[in-house]
N, C-alpha and C positions, 0 to 999 in steps of 0.2 A: 412649438419648439420643445423638444424633449431633452432630457438630461444628457443623452449620449450622442446627440446630433452633431455636436461640434468636435467630437473626438477624432483624432487621426488614427489610421491603422496602427501606427507605432504605439500610440497611447493605449489603444485597446489591447494590443499584445502585451504591453507592460502589465496591464490589469490581469490578463490571463496568467502571465508568469507569477504575479504576486499571489494569485489564487493557488497555483501549484505549490509555491513555497509555503503557503498557509497549511496545506495538507501535510507537509513535513512537520510543521509545528504541532499540528493536532495529533500526529502519531506519537510524538514524544509526550504530549500531554496525557494521552490515554495510557501510555506505558508507565508514566510516573504515577498516575492515579491508581492503576492496577497494582503496581508494586507497593504503594502505600497501604492499600487495602489488604494485600496479602502479607505484608510485613517482610517481604523479601523481593529481590529483583525478578520480575516476570515480564514476558513479552506476550501480550494478548493478541489474538488473531486480528483484531481491529487494527493493530499496528501495521500489519502487512497490507491490509486493504488501503489504509491511508498512504502507505509507501507507494503502492501501485498507482493510486490516483495522482499523487504528487509527481511521480516519475512520468506518467503519460502526459500530464499537463505541461510540466517543465520541458519534456522532450519536444512537444509541439512548439513551444516557445523557442527552443534552441534551433529547431529546424527552420522556423520563420526567420530567425536571426542568422542562420547559416553558420552556427558556431560549432565547429567539430569537437571541441573539448567538451562542451555540455552534451552534445549529441551522443558521443561515445560513453560519457559518464552515466547519463540517464538511461541509455539503452542497456548498459551492463547492470545497472541497479535494477531495472525493470525485470531483467532475466533472473536475477537473484531473488527478488521479492516474490516473483511468480513461482519459482522453484520451492521456496519456503512454504508457500500456501499449498502447493502440491503435496509436500511432505506432511503437513499438518492434516490435510484431508485424507490422505492415504493411510496414515497412522490411526486417525480417528475411525475410519472404516474398518481397518484390521482389528482394532480394539473392540468395536461393536460386534463384529463377527465372532470373536473369541468369547465375549461375554454371552452372546446368544447361544453359542455352542455349549457353554458351561451350564446355562440355565435350562437347556433342553436335553442335556445328557449326551451331547455329540462329542466326537473326538477331535473336531477341528480340522479333519481331513476333507 
């Protein structure tokens, strides 16, 4: 007999939903710790990764529960979190190219 043997599908999905919600807790924990360390309000990249993980997991739970309110909310959030990561990495890449050009005497064109 295993620990999970007697769980119903609904109980398993509640556990999955709680894991998703914990991802949202951890994003705020990371943001709080990063802000304390910096002495000002900052949003570290890990915040967005935890946001995406939480949104995907809670979206799966919402689909299982057939809850259109949560499905729409998590799908929209997932879009925004992904877009923010896109901006972070695009800007990081552009900054790296500009620094490399400056270091090597290029004009950036």
